C-alpha positions in Angstrom: -18.0 -47.8 34.3 -17.8 -51.4 33.3 -21.0 -52.7 31.8 -23.3 -55.1 33.7 -25.9 -57.6 32.5 -28.5 -58.1 35.2 -30.9 -59.9 32.9 -29.6 -63.4 32.0 -31.1 -66.8 31.6 -29.5 -70.2 31.9 -30.3 -73.9 31.5 -32.4 -73.7 34.7 -35.1 -72.1 32.5 -34.9 -71.3 28.8 -31.3 -70.3 28.4 -28.7 -72.3 26.5 -25.8 -72.2 28.9 -25.2 -73.1 32.6 -24.5 -70.4 35.2 -20.8 -71.3 35.2 -20.6 -70.9 31.4 -22.4 -67.6 31.5 -20.2 -66.2 34.3 -17.1 -67.3 32.5 -18.2 -65.6 29.3 -19.1 -62.4 31.3 -15.7 -62.3 32.9 -13.9 -62.8 29.6 -16.0 -60.1 28.0 -15.0 -57.6 30.8 -18.3 -57.2 32.5 -18.2 -55.6 35.9 -21.1 -57.8 37.1 -23.5 -60.5 35.9 -26.9 -61.0 37.5 -28.8 -64.2 37.0 -32.5 -63.7 36.6 -34.1 -67.1 35.9 -37.8 -67.0 35.0 -39.9 -67.5 38.2 -42.2 -70.5 38.2 -45.4 -70.0 36.1 -47.8 -72.9 36.0 -47.9 -74.8 32.7 -45.1 -72.8 31.1 -42.0 -74.8 30.3 -39.8 -71.7 29.7 -39.9 -71.0 33.4 -38.1 -72.7 36.3 -40.1 -75.3 38.2 -40.4 -74.8 42.0 -38.3 -77.9 42.7 -35.3 -76.4 40.7 -35.1 -73.2 42.6 -32.8 -74.6 45.3 -30.3 -75.9 42.7 -30.5 -72.6 40.8 -29.7 -70.7 44.0 -26.8 -73.0 44.8 -25.3 -72.7 41.3 -25.4 -68.9 41.4 -23.9 -68.8 44.9 -21.1 -71.0 43.6 -20.3 -68.5 40.9 -20.3 -65.7 43.5 -17.6 -67.5 45.4 -15.7 -68.3 42.2 -15.5 -64.7 41.1 -15.2 -63.0 44.5 -13.0 -60.0 44.2 -12.8 -60.2 40.4 -16.4 -59.7 39.2 -19.7 -59.2 41.0 -22.3 -62.0 40.7 -25.8 -61.4 41.8 -28.8 -63.8 42.5 -31.9 -62.4 40.9 -35.3 -63.6 39.6 -37.5 -62.5 36.7 -40.8 -62.4 38.4 -43.8 -62.5 36.1 -47.0 -60.7 37.1 -48.8 -64.1 37.2 -46.1 -66.0 39.1 -46.5 -66.9 42.7 -44.6 -64.7 45.2 -40.9 -65.5 45.4 -39.6 -67.6 48.3 -36.3 -66.7 50.1 -33.9 -63.8 49.5 -32.8 -62.5 46.1 -30.4 -59.7 45.5 -32.9 -58.1 43.1 -36.1 -58.8 41.2 -37.0 -58.0 37.6 -40.8 -57.6 37.1 -42.2 -58.5 33.7 -45.4 -59.2 31.9 -44.9 -62.0 29.4 -48.5 -62.6 28.5 -52.2 -62.2 29.1 -54.9 -64.5 30.6 -57.8 -65.6 28.6 -60.4 -68.0 30.1 -57.9 -69.0 32.8 -55.2 -69.8 30.2 -51.9 -67.9 29.8 -51.0 -66.7 26.3 -47.5 -65.3 25.8 -47.1 -62.0 23.9 -43.5 -62.9 22.9 -43.7 -66.6 21.8 -43.8 -66.1 18.0 -45.4 -63.7 15.4 -48.0 -66.4 14.7 -48.9 -66.8 18.3 -49.1 -63.0 18.7 -51.5 -62.8 15.8 -53.7 -65.4 17.3 -53.7 -63.6 20.7 -54.5 -60.3 18.9 -57.6 -61.9 17.5 -58.7 -63.0 20.9 -58.3 -59.5 22.2 -60.2 -57.7 19.4 -57.0 -56.6 17.6 -53.4 -55.9 18.2 -54.0 -52.4 19.5 -56.4 -53.7 22.2 -53.9 -56.4 23.1 -51.2 -53.7 23.6 -53.5 -51.5 25.7 -54.3 -54.5 28.0 -50.6 -55.3 28.2 -49.7 -51.8 29.4 -52.5 -51.8 32.0 -51.1 -55.0 33.5 -47.5 -53.6 33.3 -48.5 -50.8 35.6 -49.4 -53.3 38.3 -45.9 -54.9 38.5 -44.3 -52.9 41.4 -47.3 -53.6 43.7 -47.7 -57.2 42.7 -44.0 -58.2 42.5 -42.0 -55.7 44.5 -39.6 -55.5 41.5 -36.4 -53.4 41.5 -36.2 -53.4 37.6 -39.0 -53.2 35.1 -38.4 -55.7 32.4 -38.7 -55.0 28.7 -41.3 -52.2 29.0 -42.7 -52.7 25.4 -42.2 -56.4 25.0 -45.5 -56.3 23.2 -43.7 -54.8 20.2 -41.1 -57.7 20.0 -42.5 -58.8 16.6 -43.8 -55.4 15.5 -40.8 -53.7 13.9 -42.0 -51.6 11.0 -45.6 -51.6 12.4 -46.2 -55.2 11.3 -49.2 -55.6 13.7 -50.0 -52.1 15.0 -48.8 -48.6 15.3 -47.3 -48.2 18.8 -48.0 -44.4 18.6 -51.7 -44.8 17.6 -53.8 -43.0 20.2 -54.9 -46.1 22.2 -51.5 -47.9 22.6 -49.6 -44.6 23.1 -52.0 -43.4 25.8 -51.8 -46.7 27.6 -48.1 -46.9 27.4 -47.6 -43.4 28.7 -50.0 -43.9 31.5 -48.1 -47.1 32.6 -44.8 -45.3 32.2 -45.9 -42.5 34.5 -47.2 -44.9 37.2 -44.0 -47.0 37.0 -41.7 -43.9 37.1 -43.5 -42.6 40.1 -43.0 -46.0 41.8 -39.2 -45.5 41.4 -38.5 -48.7 39.4 -35.5 -48.9 37.2 -36.4 -49.3 33.5 -34.2 -51.6 31.6 -33.0 -50.8 28.1 -33.2 -54.3 26.9 -31.2 -55.6 23.8 -32.5 -59.2 23.9 -34.6 -58.9 20.8 -31.6 -57.7 18.9 -29.5 -60.7 19.8 -32.4 -63.0 18.8 -32.9 -61.3 15.5 -36.4 -59.8 16.0 -35.5 -56.1 16.4 -32.8 -53.7 15.3 -33.3 -51.4 18.2 -33.6 -52.0 22.0 -36.7 -51.8 24.1 -38.2 -49.3 25.0 -38.8 -47.3 21.9 -37.1 -43.9 21.6 -40.3 -41.9 22.2 -40.7 -43.7 25.5 -37.1 -43.2 26.5 -37.4 -39.4 25.8 -40.4 -39.3 28.1 -38.5 -41.2 30.8 -35.6 -38.7 30.4 -38.1 -35.9 30.9 -39.3 -37.5 34.1 -35.7 -38.2 35.4 -36.6 -41.9 35.5 -33.9 -44.4 36.3 -32.6 -46.7 33.6 -30.1 -49.6 33.2 -28.8 -51.5 30.2 -29.4 -55.3 30.1 -29.0 -58.0 27.5 -31.8 -60.4 28.4 -29.1 -62.8 27.4 -30.2 -66.4 26.8 -26.8 -67.6 25.7 -23.2 -66.8 26.6 -22.4 -65.5 23.1 -25.2 -63.0 23.3 -23.6 -61.0 26.2 -23.1 -57.3 25.4 -24.9 -57.6 22.0 -26.4 -54.2 21.2 -24.9 -52.5 24.3 -23.1 -49.8 22.3 -26.3 -49.1 20.4 -28.3 -48.9 23.7 -25.8 -46.5 25.2 -25.9 -44.3 22.1 -29.7 -44.4 22.1 -29.9 -43.4 25.8 -27.5 -40.4 25.1 -29.6 -39.3 22.1 -32.8 -39.5 24.2 -31.3 -37.2 26.9 -29.6 -39.5 29.4 -26.0 -39.0 30.6 -25.9 -42.0 33.0 -27.6 -45.1 34.1 -28.0 -47.4 37.1 -25.9 -50.3 38.3 -26.1 -52.9 41.1 -23.3 -53.1 43.6 -22.7 -54.8 47.0 -24.6 -52.0 48.7 -27.5 -51.9 46.3 -28.3 -49.8 43.2 -26.4 -46.7 42.4 -26.1 -44.2 39.5 -23.1 -43.9 37.3 -22.0 -42.8 33.8 -23.0 -44.7 30.8 -20.9 -47.8 30.5 -17.4 -47.8 28.9 -17.8 -50.1 25.8 -14.4 -49.3 24.3 -13.0 -52.7 25.0 
């Protein structure tokens, strides 16, 4: 199977390239499909699309669908945050994500920077408490967003490689993560194996962590590989590593999006 990237961002939100540039790079790299998943509007957050830009975003993606018809699949998606308003109009798929927590009516991102994470951890009574709250919110995503794909399950560990802020397998965070994982797997969402933090230099391994992937394999949960690509030159970064990790954790295949919806196939061919 040709690889796909269903988690990409463009200049309509916090990406570096236009949809046309991203699609051209995807086609040149040999992807079977690219899905555009701009950040849904979120009040006060400049990394998200504003409501007035959604029609132009939709039109730009539709133009790429026409340009690559018969040569590469192009899908119109949206990354719907837990705290974003309900999406308007049809999308081919939705990614559901939690990017932050609310404190006194204000939104605080968990993935802005290590320094911002440390400040938020203080507000939460420590990084472990922050992680526990994050996972409790994560479990609400299918009901709140109707998402097809669960975005970066343990985004809360973006800056935590080597246990910089907390031990993800400490009793509190581990129990919260596994409880959320069980609820989300039961809801039938597809968990993305996300390489975005690798391409941006924050991690050397994809999300989710191997101990979580092994649990997902035991539950026969559905997974896909995505790049969370914010730039054309990031496409396919870490994909080989993600495929190897999935195999090592007990998976023999993953899920893809086609014209008729999601379907299961073998792990992607990354020999090119």
